[in-house]
Structure formats: C-alpha cells, structure tokens
C-alpha positions in Angstrom: -17.5 -11.5 -79.4 -18.1 -8.0 -77.6 -21.1 -6.5 -77.6 -19.7 -3.6 -79.9 -18.4 -5.9 -82.8 -22.5 -7.2 -83.0 -24.3 -4.0 -83.4 -25.1 -2.5 -86.6 -26.9 0.7 -87.3 -30.1 -1.0 -87.8 -30.0 -2.2 -84.4 -28.6 0.8 -82.6 -32.0 2.0 -84.8 -34.2 0.1 -83.0 -32.9 0.8 -79.7 -32.9 4.9 -80.2 -36.9 4.1 -81.3 -38.2 1.4 -79.0 -37.3 3.5 -76.1 -38.5 6.3 -77.7 -41.7 5.0 -78.2 -41.6 2.3 -75.5 -43.2 0.2 -77.9 -42.4 -2.7 -80.0 -45.4 -2.2 -82.6 -45.1 1.5 -83.1 -41.2 1.1 -83.4 -41.4 -1.4 -86.3 -44.4 0.8 -87.7 -41.5 4.0 -87.7 -38.5 1.9 -88.7 -40.9 0.3 -91.5 -40.5 -3.4 -90.0 -42.2 -6.2 -89.0 -43.5 -6.6 -85.8 -41.8 -10.1 -85.4 -38.4 -7.9 -86.8 -38.7 -5.9 -84.0 -39.1 -8.1 -81.9 -35.9 -10.6 -82.9 -33.9 -6.7 -82.5 -34.7 -6.1 -78.9 -34.5 -9.7 -77.7 -30.7 -9.5 -79.7 -29.9 -5.7 -78.0 -31.2 -7.2 -74.4 -28.7 -10.6 -75.0 -25.4 -8.1 -76.4 -26.0 -5.4 -73.3 -27.3 -7.2 -70.4 -30.7 -5.5 -69.6 -34.3 -6.2 -70.4 -34.2 -2.1 -71.7 -38.1 -2.8 -71.9 -39.9 -3.9 -69.2 -44.2 -4.0 -68.9 -45.7 -2.7 -66.2 -49.5 -1.5 -65.5 -49.7 1.3 -67.5 -47.2 -0.3 -70.5 -44.0 -1.2 -71.6 -41.5 1.1 -70.0 -37.4 1.8 -70.5 -34.3 0.2 -67.6 -32.5 3.0 -66.0 -29.9 1.0 -68.0 -31.9 2.0 -71.7 -32.3 5.8 -70.3 -28.8 5.8 -69.6 -27.2 4.9 -73.2 -30.1 6.6 -75.2 -28.6 10.2 -76.0 -25.5 8.7 -76.6 -27.1 6.0 -79.0 -28.7 9.0 -80.4 -25.9 11.0 -81.0 -24.0 7.4 -82.4 -27.2 7.0 -85.1 -26.6 10.7 -86.2 -22.9 10.4 -87.0 -23.4 7.0 -88.8 -26.1 8.2 -90.6 -24.2 10.8 -91.7 -21.0 9.0 -92.4 -22.0 6.3 -94.7 -24.8 9.1 -96.3 -24.0 8.9 -99.8 -21.9 12.3 -101.2 -23.4 15.6 -102.5 -22.3 14.0 -105.3 -23.9 11.2 -105.7 -27.4 13.7 -105.7 -30.3 13.5 -103.6 -32.3 10.3 -105.5 -29.9 8.1 -104.4 -31.0 9.0 -100.1 -32.4 6.8 -98.4 -33.9 8.3 -95.2 -36.9 9.7 -92.8 -37.2 13.4 -92.7 -39.4 14.7 -90.2 -41.4 18.9 -90.3 -43.5 19.5 -88.1 -46.1 22.4 -89.4 -49.8 23.3 -88.8 -52.4 22.4 -91.1 -52.8 25.0 -93.5 -48.8 25.2 -95.0 -48.7 21.3 -94.9 -51.7 21.7 -97.2 -50.1 25.0 -99.3 -46.4 24.5 -99.2 -45.7 21.2 -98.3 -48.3 18.5 -99.9 -46.7 20.5 -103.2 -42.7 20.0 -102.1 -44.3 16.0 -101.3 -45.2 16.1 -105.2 -41.6 17.6 -106.2 -39.9 14.8 -103.6 -42.0 12.3 -106.1 -39.3 12.9 -109.0 -36.7 14.2 -107.5 -36.0 12.1 -104.2 -38.2 9.3 -104.2 -36.1 7.0 -101.4 -37.0 9.8 -99.1 -39.8 9.3 -96.6 -41.5 12.5 -94.7 -42.7 12.0 -91.6 -45.1 15.2 -91.3 -46.5 16.4 -88.2 -49.4 19.0 -87.1 -47.3 21.6 -85.1 -49.4 21.5 -81.8 -47.3 23.8 -79.1 -44.4 26.6 -79.7 -42.3 24.5 -77.7 -40.1 23.0 -80.6 -36.6 22.9 -78.4 -37.1 19.7 -77.0 -38.2 17.6 -80.1 -35.6 18.9 -82.2 -32.9 18.6 -79.3 -34.2 14.3 -79.3 -34.0 14.4 -83.1 -37.7 13.2 -83.1 -38.0 16.2 -85.5 -35.6 17.5 -87.8 -37.4 20.8 -89.2 -40.0 23.0 -87.2 -42.1 25.6 -89.4 -44.3 28.0 -87.7 -44.8 31.1 -86.0 -44.2 32.2 -82.3 -42.3 29.5 -81.6 -40.0 29.3 -78.6 -37.1 30.2 -80.2 -33.8 29.7 -78.0 -30.7 30.8 -78.5 -29.3 27.2 -79.3 -31.4 27.1 -82.5 -30.8 28.0 -86.4 -33.8 30.1 -87.5 -34.7 31.0 -91.1 -37.7 33.6 -91.8 -40.0 32.6 -94.6 -43.2 34.4 -94.4 -43.8 37.7 -93.0 -47.5 39.7 -92.6 -50.3 40.9 -91.5 -53.9 39.4 -89.9 -57.2 39.8 -91.0 -60.8 39.1 -90.6 -62.5 36.4 -92.6 -66.0 36.1 -92.8 -68.3 34.6 -95.2 -68.3 35.9 -98.9 -72.4 36.6 -98.3 -71.8 38.2 -94.6 -73.0 42.1 -94.3 -69.1 42.6 -93.4 -68.1 41.8 -96.9 -70.3 44.8 -98.1 -69.8 47.4 -95.6 -66.8 46.5 -93.5 -66.4 45.6 -89.6 -66.2 48.2 -86.5 -64.5 47.0 -83.0 -68.6 46.8 -82.2 -68.8 44.3 -84.5 -66.1 42.3 -83.6 -66.3 41.5 -80.3 -70.3 40.9 -81.0 -69.7 38.6 -83.4 -69.1 34.7 -82.9 -66.2 33.5 -83.6 -64.1 30.8 -84.3 -59.8 30.4 -83.1 -57.2 27.9 -83.6 -56.1 26.2 -80.7 -53.3 23.8 -80.5 -54.6 21.7 -77.5 -57.8 21.4 -75.4 -58.8 24.6 -73.7 -55.7 26.0 -74.9 -55.4 28.4 -77.7 -53.0 28.8 -80.1 -50.7 32.2 -79.8 -52.0 34.4 -82.4 -55.4 33.8 -81.1 -54.3 34.6 -77.0 -52.4 37.6 -78.4 -55.4 39.0 -79.6 -57.4 37.9 -76.4 -54.7 39.9 -74.6 -55.6 42.8 -77.1 -59.1 43.2 -76.6 -58.9 42.5 -72.6 -56.2 45.8 -72.5 -59.6 47.5 -74.2 -61.7 45.9 -71.6 -63.4 43.9 -74.1 -64.0 41.0 -75.1 -65.1 38.4 -78.0 -67.6 35.4 -78.5 -65.9 32.1 -79.2 -68.1 30.3 -80.8 -66.1 26.8 -82.4 -62.5 26.3 -81.4 -60.2 23.6 -83.6 -56.6 22.7 -84.0 -57.2 22.6 -87.7 -57.1 25.7 -89.1 -59.2 24.1 -92.6 -62.0 23.5 -90.3 -61.8 26.8 -89.1 -62.0 28.7 -92.8 -64.6 25.8 -94.5 -66.6 26.5 -91.2 -66.2 30.5 -91.7 -67.6 29.8 -95.3 -70.6 27.7 -94.4 -72.1 30.4 -91.8 -71.7 33.2 -89.9 -68.8 33.3 -87.8 -65.6 35.0 -87.8 -62.1 33.9 -88.2 -58.4 36.3 -87.0 -55.8 34.7 -89.8 -53.4 35.7 -91.5 -53.3 36.9 -95.0 -51.0 34.6 -96.6 -53.8 31.9 -95.8 -56.7 33.9 -97.7 -55.8 34.0 -101.0 -55.2 30.2 -100.9 -58.2 29.5 -98.9 -60.8 31.7 -101.4 -59.5 29.7 -104.4 -61.9 27.4 -103.1 -64.2 28.3 -100.7 -66.8 31.7 -100.9 -64.7 34.0 -98.2 -63.6 37.6 -98.0 -60.5 39.2 -95.8 -61.8 42.2 -93.9 -59.5 44.3 -92.2 -59.5 44.4 -89.0 -60.6 46.6 -86.1 -57.9 46.7 -84.1 -54.4 46.5 -84.3 -52.6 43.7 -83.9 -48.5 43.4 -84.2 -47.6 41.0 -87.9 -46.2 38.0 -87.1 -43.3 35.9 -89.1 -43.2 32.4 -89.9 -40.2 30.7 -89.8 -38.5 27.3 -89.8 -36.2 25.9 -87.2 -33.7 23.2 -86.9 -30.8 22.0 -84.6 -27.5 22.9 -85.1 -26.0 19.8 -85.8 -28.3 19.6 -89.0 -26.1 23.1 -90.0 -23.8 20.7 -92.9 -26.2 17.9 -93.5 -26.5 18.4 -96.9 -29.9 16.0 -97.2 -31.5 18.6 -94.6 -30.2 21.5 -96.1 -31.5 20.5 -99.3 -34.4 19.9 -97.6 -35.3 22.9 -96.3 -34.1 25.0 -99.6 -36.6 22.6 -101.3 -39.3 24.1 -98.2 -38.4 28.2 -98.5 -38.5 27.8 -102.5 -42.5 26.2 -101.9 -43.4 28.6 -99.8 -41.6 31.4 -101.3 -44.7 29.8 -104.4 -47.5 29.2 -102.6 -47.5 32.4 -100.8 -46.4 35.0 -103.2 -47.7 38.2 -104.3 -50.2 37.9 -101.1 -51.5 41.3 -101.9 -53.2 40.9 -105.3 -54.1 37.6 -103.9 -56.2 39.7 -100.7 -57.3 42.0 -103.6 -58.0 38.9 -105.4 -60.6 37.8 -102.2 -62.1 40.9 -102.1 -60.8 43.1 -99.2 -63.1 45.1 -97.0 -61.4 47.7 -95.3 -62.7 48.2 -91.7 -64.9 51.4 -90.6 -63.8 53.5 -88.0 -60.0 53.7 -86.5 -58.0 51.1 -85.9 -57.4 50.9 -82.3 -53.9 50.6 -81.3 -52.3 47.7 -79.2 -49.5 47.8 -76.4 -46.0 48.5 -77.4 -45.4 45.5 -75.0 -47.1 43.4 -77.4 -43.9 42.4 -80.1 -43.1 38.9 -81.3 -42.0 36.9 -83.9 
C-alpha cells in the first residue's frame, strides 16, 4: 500500500508542526496531543516517507533535507484539506474546530482582543486562539508560512503581497503621572528632552518603530532624550509612568484605557510626530476563508468598540496642552 493512502489530515498536521518546531514536545503542545501520540505520529511518518525527518544534533533536533523539501507542499496540502473539511458557513461558527493565530502588542491584546475572546467563548467555543506578542514589524514571513493568520499593529512591513485593513488612525501624546508638574502646566521641548523617558522596545537594545522615529526627529533637531526604562510591554511602561516621574510617548487610543485604572495624564507633545495607523494584515490565501473573515470582522468591531471616542477619552484623561509652538518634523518622515 502506498504512503499516500495512509496519510490523513491529522498526520499531515503533525508533520507540519514537527518540522516547524523541530521538537516532539512542542509539537504535541501545539496540537494538544500527548507526547507519546506525537512520537507515534513521527514514527508513522518516518515509515511512510522512508526518511528520519528529524535527526538529533548537538544543538537539538533538526529536520532532514527531505523534510525541508516537503515542508511547503505539506503546508499547502493542510490548508487545502482544512478548507475542504471545514463546515460550510451555513452551519455556523459554533461548529468550527480550529486554531487561529493572532499577533499584536500587549495593549491591543488587553483592550480589544481580550473582549473578542470573551465573545468567542459564547459564539465559537471550539475555536482555539493562539495570541502572540508582536515584537517585529516584519510580519510577511510568518503570514506566508502560516504560523500567523492575522497580524495587528502600526509601522508593519506591508508587502504588496499582503492584504491590509485599517483599524485606527490617531496622534501621539506624552503620558505622565497625574501628580506630575507637567500635568498642570504642560511641557516644553526642553522639558521633554531633559526628562527621564520610558520607551517601548521590540527586542533587547532595539526600540519600537514609533520610538525610533521620535529619536530620529529629535536627532534632526540636534537633540536627544534620556531613556531610563526600556520594556517590551506597553502595560509595564504605563504602570511605571503612573508611579514615577517617567515620561512616555504613547498613541492617543491607549491613554484613556490606561487612565481608567492608572493615575496618568495626557500631555500634548512639544514636537510634531506624524500620525500613526493601526492595521490588520493577512495573507491573500485566507481572503475567501470564511472563518478567518469572521475573525477579522469581529476584531474590527472590538477595536472600534474599545477605542471609540478617543477625543472624549483624552478629555477625561485631562489632556494638557504643550507650552510653546510645535516643532515640525521633516517631510520625509511619513509612515503608516
């Protein structure tokens, strides 16, 4: 009997995750299987394909060349079979058993994605969401290889091959503690440059794009700011600002949400930073995937719900005007 007659969708999914993760333990966790069952699946795949597929090296398990040659074709086959076997739309989202992989930063996860998951538990209880922290603006590769279904963020690397939906556009503000002297009298450019700053980073020693754009604008003016905290978590930045003299430069939509529970105040920036746009990005192959279309629609709804009336929210957060004129940025600083 040929191998093709013995390979089902579950076995193909095991192959896909085993080669991607190069670990039986991690692959078992990803597919919610026991490690023993995943080991048995690997043994079946080795027998059917006549190749070890994963071999042990000094640095851990590594895929063989045969496995790498098959990887793209297997991923395509898995996607096609999932589409064929998925319940038709008329059966309803509640009938779907599936993993959905979403990447975003922690503030979006807290304020928009968490309420989406709350709804999901009522309307689509068999959907499993894998939520990843978005630590890079480069999202094309994980969307291409299927390790992500949707990426949400600003300043993403928007390849022409990806599909994009705008979720939110807005301005950047300073954020300070409610008892800060800047919360009463505003902030000058000297105040901004001389004060201690908390910034968002995406990796060790590498600041988020909005922070790097701010730094470049200051550098073009012959100025810089004193960074005293760098964190990959915007929620940590917000909490640190509320409890200290730190200054953070944040998008407007976050501030009213944080101000509900933290004693922080929005202050007009004393320099002009271009507006930001948050987008949802996905691969064209999922354009007609009704389940992912439903997920994207719900995410748009929850973003709109979480971040409506930003101006009113900023007023509630007691926005303070900057002292002195805005200092413009070069026209070349344009971005999404």
